[in-house]
Structure formats: C-alpha cells, structure tokens
N, C-alpha and C positions, 0 to 999 in steps of 0.2 A: 574396015575399023569395027564394026560391030562383029564380025565374025572373030577379029584378035580381041575383043573384050570377052568373048562368050566361051572362047576354048577353055577348056579344063586346064590343059598344060600352060606352063609359063612361056609368056611371048619372047621371042627371039629379040636379041641386042637391037636389030634393025627395026623390027616391029614395035618394040618399045618405045624407040627414038623417034618413030614417025607417029606413033599415037600420041606422045606427049608433046610434038611438035603440033598436032592438031589441037590439043587441048591447050596449050600455051597461046595457039593464036586466037583461039575462041575468047580465052579470059582478057586478052588484049581489046579485041575488038568489041567485047561487052563494056568497057571501061568507058565512063562520060567522058565527052569531049575527043576520043579517038575517031570514031565512025561517025557519032551523032554527039550532039550537046548532052542528051539525056542517058546515053549508053543503052545496052540492052540486057534488061533482066535474064529473058530466056537463054541468050548466050551465056550468061555467067553460070546459070544451072547446067546447061549443057557441057559446059569446060569442067565443072565439077565432075560430071558423070564420066567424062572421058579420063580424067585424072584419076578419080576413085577406081575405076574399071582397070586400070593399066598400073597404077602405082600399087595396089593390093597384092598384085601377082609377084612372087620373088622370082629371081632370075638374075643371070650375070649384068653386072654394072648397073644393077636397077639405082642404087644411091646416086652414083655418079650422073646418071641420065636424069633422075629426077632432080638434082641439082643445076643441071644446065638447063633444063627448060624451064624450072623455076626461075633461073638467074635472067633467061632471056625475056620472059614474060614479066617480070618486075622491072628490069632495065625499060623495056618499052611503055610501060604503064606509067614510068616517070621519066621520060624523055626530055621533057622540058627543062630537066636540070642542066641539060648541055647549052643553056641559055647563059647560066652562071659558070660552070665548069665541067665540061665535056668529059675530063677524066673521074669525073666522080660516079659517073654511072660504071665504070670499071669495080667500084668498090661497093656501091649500093645495090645493084643487080645480083651480083654473087652473094652478098651480105643477106639480103630479103630472100633469094632463093634458098639459101641454107636453111632456113625455117621450113619452106616448102619440102625440102629433101628429108628434113628431120620429121615432118609430119608423115612421110612416105614409109619411113621407117616404123613409125608408131602404128601407121595403118596396116602394115603387111602383118603385123603381130596381133592387132585388135581382130582382124579379119578371119582369125582362126578361133576367136571366142565370141564373138557377137556378129550378129546379122552385118551384112556389108553396108547397107546405108548408115546404120548406127557408127559404126566404124569410121566411114567417110567423115561424117560430121564431127566426130570426137576429134578424129586426127587432125582434121583442117583447122578447127578452132582452136586447139591447143596451140599448135605452130603460131597461128595469126595473133592469140592473145599474147604469148610470149614476145612476139615481134612488137607488141603495141604497149608492155608493160616495162620490157627493158629499155633504158634510157639510149638516146642515140651516144656514140655512135655504133653501138652494138644492136640496136633496135630501130626501127623506124615505124611510129604509128601513122602510117599514112593509109591509101584507100583499102579498104576491108570489103568482105564480099557483101555484108549486110547493105553497105552502102549502095548496091545496084537495085534496090527496091525502091529509092527514093521517089520515083515518079509514081508509083502505084500504091495510092493513099490506102485501098483494101487490104493490102499486105504492109506496108510500111508502117501501119498504125500499131503493128504489133511492137514496135520498138518502144511504146509506152509501156510495155510491160517486159521486155526482154532486153531493150536496149540494141545497140549495132552488133554486137558479138551474138547476141541471142538470134537476132535476124538471120546473122552469117549460120549458125548452127542450123536453123531451119532450112535456109537455102541449100546447103552442103548436104542435109539429109533428103531434100528431093533429088540433087544431083546423084545422090548414091542408090537412091531407088530406080533412077533411069538406069544406071549400071546395072542394078539386078534384074531389070526388065531384060536388059541386053542379054543376060546369061540365060533367059529363059524362065526365071521365077516369076511368074505373073502375079500371083495372089500377093506374096509378100511384097514386091515391087509396087504394086498399086495401093497397097496398106502405107507403105511408108512415104510414098508420093503424096498421098492424101494429107497424112500427118505434117509432112513438111511445109505444104503450102496452106493446109486447114488450121493448123495451130496458130500461126500468126494471124492469118485472116480472122479465126474466132477471137482473138486477142483484141484485133483491132475494131470488131464490130461490138464487143461488150464494154471496152473503154472509149471515152471521147476526150477530145480538147477541152478545155475550160470554155465556158461560156465566157464571152468577151465584151468589152465596152472601148469606145475611143479613149486610148492614152494620149500622151503627149504628141505635140506635133514637130517633128524633127526635118532640119534641112541637111540633106546629106550633100557634101561637096565632093565630087570626083574632078580632081585637076587634070588627070591624063598626062603628067610630066613624065617624059621617057626617063627610064632609070640611068642613062648615061648623064642625062642633063642634072637629076636629082643629086646624083653623085659628085659631079664636077661641076655643077653651077654654083654662082654665087649666093649665099643666104637672102640676099635683098632680092635677087631675081627669082628665087622661090616664093618667097614671101609676097611679093607682088601678084604672082601668078594664082596665089591663094586667095588674096583678098580681091582681084579682078574677078575669079569666079564665083566668089561669096556675093559680090554686090550684084553680079548678073542673076544669080539664085534668088537673092531677096527682091530683087525688081519683078522678078516672075511669079513669086510665091504668092498663093492666094490669100495669107494672113500672115502676120509676123510669126515666126517660130519659136516655140518654147527653147529649142536647142540648135544651134548649128554645131555641125561635127566636121572635123578634118580626120584624114586618115592616119595610118602608122607613121610617124615620125614626119608628117607632113608640116609641122611647124618648125621653121629651121633654126631652133635655139635649142640650147641646153639649159634646162630649168634645174636650179639649185634647191637641194632639200633644205629645210629650215634649219637643220643642224649643220650645214656644211661649213659655214663660216667659223662657228666655234671649234669644230673638229680641225680645220685648217690652221686655226690659232693653236691648238694643241699640238701641232706638229705631225697631222696626220701624213701617211707615206704617200709620196708621188708615185701613182700609178704607171704602168708601163706605156700605155697608149699617150700620156701625157707630155707634151713638149712645150717650150716658152716658160713665162714667168710662173711663180708657185708660191701661195699664201694666201692669206685672207682676203687680198685683193680679188683673187679669182672668183669668190663667192659674190662679193660686191658688184662686180662686172656682170655677172650672169643676172643678178638682181636688176641691175639698171637695164638691160637688155630687155627683160620682161616686162619692166615696167613700160619702158618705151614702146614697145611692139603689141603686146596683149593688151595692157591696160590703155595705152594712149591711142594706138592706131584701130585696135579692134574693137574694145568696148567702150572707149572715148570717156574714160574716168581718170581721175588724177589717183596717185599713190593713197591718199587719204580717203578715196571713195566717192568723191565728187564729180558729178557727172559734167563735162563741157558741152562745147557746141559740136565737137567733132565725132571720131567714133564710126566703124563701120556697121555695127550690129544695131538694130531698134533697142530701144530702152526696154529692159525687162528681159531681153534674150540671153540665155547662158551660152557659154562657149567651151567646147570639147575637143580636143586635138591632142595626137600623138607625139611626143617629143622624146628627146634623151632626157634622163635625170642624172645627176651626179649627186652622190650621196656618200657619207661616210660608213664603214662597216669594218669593225674589227681593227682600227687603227689604220685604215687606209681609204682611199675615194675610189669608188665603183661606179660605172654607168649602168643605165638599166634603160631597157625600151618600155616607156611609160604613157599613160594617159593622164591628163590633168582636166578637171572641171572648173572653170571660173565662173564665179556668180556675177551678176549685174554690177556691184559695187566694186569688183576687181579682186575680192578675197579668192583664194584656191582651196580647194578640197585636198586631202592627202593623195598622195600619186597611188594609182594602181597599174598594174601593168602586166607584161609578158611572163608567163610561167616557163614556157617551153621554148629553149633557145634552138636556132639553127645550126648546126655544126657546119664550121668552114665558114660562116657569113656572121654569127653572133658569138660564136665561142670556138677556141681552140683546144677545148678541153685538157687545157694545162699546158699546152705546147706554146703558148704565148710567153711563156717564162724565158725561153731560148731566144737571145738577140737575133741569131741568123732567120727565126721565124717571124720575128716581129719585122724586121728588114723586108722579107720577102712579101709579105702583107702589105705593107704600106706601098712597095714598088707595084705589085700587081692589082691591088684593090683601093688602096688609097688610104686605107685606115688599118687598125688592129682588132680582129674580132675577141674581143675580151668583156662582153657584157656579163652581168650578174641577173640570174631570173628572179622574178617577185616570189614570195613563199605564201602559195595559197591562192585561193579565187578572190578576185577582186571587185567591188561594187562601189557605185557612187549614188549620192542622194540627190535627185532631181527635183525640184519645185517648178510648177508649171505658172504659166500667167494667171491662171484662175485659182491657184492657192493650193492645188493638188499636190501630193507627195508621191514619188515612183522610185523605187530602187532599180538601180540598172546594173546588171552584170558585165563586167568588160573582161574581153578577151582580144588578143593582139596575133593576127596573121596566123603562124604555125600552130596555135594554140587553138586554132579550129579544126585540127585534124585528131585531136583528143576529147576524151569524154570528161574529164574531171574539172575543167573550167566551167562546165555548163551545170553538171549534176552539183557539184559542190556549192555553185553561186546561187542555186535555188534552195539545196538542203541548209546551208549555213547562214546566207544572207536574205534568204526569202524574195529573190528578185522578181520583178514584175516582167521584165523582159532582158533579152541579150544583146550587146551591141559588140560587133565585131569591127575593128580598126585595122585595117590592111593595106599593104603596098605590093601589088603583084604586078608592078610594071617589069620586074625582073624577067618575067615569062612571056611578054609579048601578047600574042593572041591564042597562046596554047591551051591545050586541055588541062592544065594545071589549076585554071580558073573555074572550068565546070566541075571538076572534081571537088574544089573548095564549096560549091554551091550544093553539091550532093551532101556534104560533111554539115553544112548550115541546115538543111533540111532534116537529116537526122537528128541533129542537136535540138531542133524545134520539137520534134515529135516525142522524142524522148523524155524531154522535160516540161513539155505543155506550155512552152514560152515562146514568144515571137522571137526571131533573130532579125536583127538589123546590121547590113553589112554596109560599111561605107569605106571606100578603097580610093587609093592614087589612080589605078588604072583597070578597074573592073574586077569582078561585077559588082556594081553597087545596087542594092536589093532589099526589099522587104519580105520575109518568109513568115507566115503567120503559123500559130501554136500547134497546126495539124499537119504542117510541112508543106501548105501549098504557098506557091510565089505569088503575092500581091501586087508587086510592084517591082519593076526593074527600070533602071537608067538606060535609056536609049537615045543615041544622038544619029541622026539619019541612018537609024536601022542597026547600029552597031553599040555593043553594050563595052567594048574593051577599046584601050588605047584612044579614048575620047574623053573629052573635059565637058562637065557639065553640073547640073545640081537636081537633086532629087527630093521632093517633097513628099513626106510621109506622115500619116497618122497611125501611131502604133497601138494595135489590138493587145489588150492587157487583160489578165481573169478580172471578172466580174466583181467576184467577192473579195478583191484584194490580193495579194501576194500569197497569203497564208491559206487562202481557200481552196488551193488546189495543188496537190503533190502527185506525180504519177506513180504507179506502181514502181516504175524502175527507180525513180529517185530514191524511193525507199527501200528497195531491195538490191541497188547495185553491188554493195560489199558482198551478198550472198551469191548473187549469179557469177562475179568474178571468181569466186572460191570453186564454183561449180565449173566452169569452163577450164579453170588450171587443175582441179584435184579429179573431177569426173573421168575424164580419159585414163588418167593413170589408174583408178581404181578398177576401170573396166579391165585392165590388164590382169587382175586377181582372179578373174573368172576362168574356170577351167575351159578347155577347147570345146566349142560348140559342135565340132564336125570332126569325125574320124579322119578326114581327108581335108588337110589344110590348103590344099589348092581350091577348094569349093568354099563359097561363102553364102 
C-alpha cells in the first residue's frame, strides 16, 4: 500500500481500486457506531491519508474509481437507512460518493499547485461543505470528518473556533501529511502533521467552555415505543404509554422538575395553530394529505383534543387555567412535547413537525420546530402533487410525507420553580445533523442551552444513534452550550458545553430500545446567555466562505512543481 502511494508514476487501475478500497474500509471502520460506539479518530485520519495519496494521482478511470469507493463508503456509513427503505441506499450512497469523486478531481489539480497536505484538506473540505449546504435530495448533511474528534476534548475543543468543518480541514491536513510522509518527504510531512493536529489543539487550549451554574431541572421521558407500534398503534395507546412512563419517572425523581420533556411527535395529537379556525372559515384549501370532514369544525376538534389530553390529563387544569384535583404533573411543572402542528399558509393548511411548551396554567407558547425535513419520510420534494405518489405513500408507509419546515431557529422561554428565566433552543431529529439550528439559536436568541427532540426508533440499535451523539457533542462545543437529548428510543442524554457526556439513560445497561426517565440538571453559562459567545458563533459566515472559496482560489496559483506527478 505504501509503495503504491509513494511511487512517482500513476497507480494502475487495479492498484487505484485496491488502495481506494482500503481507504473506504478505514473510513467506515472509523465512523461512530460501526466498530465501536465512539469511532476511531486515528482511522479517520489514516483513511484520508490513503484517499489523498491515491486520488491525487492522475490515471485511467480515476474519477470512476473515486466515485465507486466513495459510494461504497458512504452507503456503509448510513446503512441504517435500510431499516426504513433499503432502495434509498442505491441513491444516497452514489449521491454522497459523487461529492467524494468531485473532491478527487479538485485534488488532482490542486496537487500541482500547492503542497499535498494542503491540497488534500482543501479538496476534501470543499466537497464535504457542498454536500452539507446543498439541500436534500441533492445534498446530505450527515457525518463529517470533524465529527470523528468528538471523544477527544484536547482536539475537539478547536470546534469552538473552527466548527465541525474546520475540524475536518485540520484532520484532512493531518491525513495529507501522512501521505506526504509515505512519499518520503519527511520535513514537509512532519510540519503539516504538526499543523493539522496542533492548530486545533492550540485553539482548544486557549479557548474554554463557559463557566457554568446549575440551570433548570428536567425530566426526560424515553418511551421506548417501537416505530411500528408508534406508526400503527392507536393514539390512546401511545398516550397511555407516555403517561405511564412519566408517572414512573416522577415517582423516582429526587425533586419536582421544572420541565417534563417528551420527544419528537410523542404527543399523539395534531395541535391547531391559533389562526387555523379563521383560515378554515375563510376557505383555506384542503391539503393533499387530508381526508374526511373539512371546515372550521376541524380546528374545534383539535382544540378540544388538546384541552382534554394536555390540560386535563397531563397538567390537571381547566381551559380557563384553574387547577383541579387530577393531572399527571406536579403543580408548577411545565410540559414540552413534540407533536404535529396544523397551520394556515398562503391560503392552504400545512403540517409541521413542531415542539410545544405548555405553562402550568395551560397556556401554550408559540410553536417552534423542525427546520430540516427528511426526504421520503417528511417531504416528497413536490412529488406529493401526483395522486399515484400519494396513494403509494399511503399504501406503504401509511401517510403522505408532505410536511413544511419551520423558518429559522426556534427557542422557547422557560420559567423555573424558583423564578429564574432561561431561553431554550429547540431542534428536532434531523436538525441535529446541521450547524445552523445551534449557531443561529445562540446568535439570534441568546439561548442558555439546546434541547433536541428526536424519534430514533426507526433505526433500532444501529450506528445512527451513535452518530447523532457525535453531532450533539460537536454542537455543544461549537456553541458553548449544553445539549439535552430527549428521544423515543435512544439515546437520551445530557452533554455539557465542553462536549463531555454528563448523563445518559441506561436501563439494565442498555441505552436504546428501552423505556425510562432521566432526571438532569442542565449546566448553563454563569453570566447568563449573553455572557459567552464562542469565536465560531461569531465567525461562522466567514469560515463558510473560506471553506467554499478558499480551495477555488488555490487553483489560481501557478504550478508548484515542474513535474505534476510529484507533490
């Protein structure tokens, strides 16, 4: 392998294919949840070394081999999609692999102009950044190279300055340095290796997470309801499961919580927007997914369901806010849950995946919710306009995926029992793979911590859950805010603002496909939400411009070597 990387001549087709197969296998093995729950940082760097040393060489079939290896690696990293739709891997793998192949094209040009480690880092990060900023179904913001550092605080702390993409650039630089060393250039290789690992380590050392104090006390309910039961079970059955798990959690809690949290759409109700009834009276268009009666009585029915379930059974208050003898939650405890929202938009009614916060008197804060929708599960990107698509969806998955996203980062205001005020950034499931819900929540709303509502029962005990934890840790580090995860089927956890995992729900040693409750006290910035902004929160637009434009600007450099085969 090393000899193939070190040779001056271009590798043969067979050698290129073999080397790329090795690199792809290393990248897959490095990913969280594949071989170990945490993944392997060292294997990720080595994978980039093999990719960089091989893809930088021109030769017959270079693009196709790059694409094939990238497609196989990416499909293996997201193999958990097969739980929902095995054919999706035939699209997602090659789709993500195409970005790897395009990075290879750029790498072969950059390697003639700049040192190999810099060329590897610039080419890889441009492809990865494009994959993450291009919206689905043409892009997919999933596991990135920088996420592999999530378990190494001495290095991952660099995300406070550079973010996930910047961490990926540094790790790719280190990988390119190893390829340079394999080619016999010891001085340059060691210098770039020191830069790739030293720069983020230095950034981690000179920046610190905020000083924290104890914030609100939360009770996180993980129901452990299998996805098939959630999809096909009766709403009454699902509601009873949530109430029963919450009752048990409250009985075991050390003190009454400030907030009880249920995960993504774990409240089996559709909640009406306050303007829905008026829109229906004005003749709002019936949506594609709606069957049955249509008119203002739809909103009245939804409101009545909310009053009966949330106000009556959970909070124990009447619609006018008077507390009665019943109710699930202790007096003074707030309730936050994921549920569908039905709302008017441009003369029609739309569905959104939302989160709602109810006060102890039954009043409800404005909905916030999911910004990034899952293709095929929450959006058909316009295909739902065709009747045959809608019928196929109803037959195969039981509903029409035609939800609408929320616009911008969402936050709710939380009052605690002792009268303190906290702003909470809300993200839902797929949002966890993106940067903007977390950075924007801090920059625009000054949130004290992030709360992720998720339903990962779709994916059983797969590596998808471990990859989500890696995303959450880097989101915490990059924004300097704790991340609280409340899920239906794992992993429910509390991550501190330095990326350290503080609590995880375990039932008989298992963290997924189990039901239980986790009581947490959330660390929040000591000086209030406005007291701490990481450099990355302030500089994210500039960094994004660098990762997109920087590699292209490097192409303007004149050739660094008279022999384009050398780097």
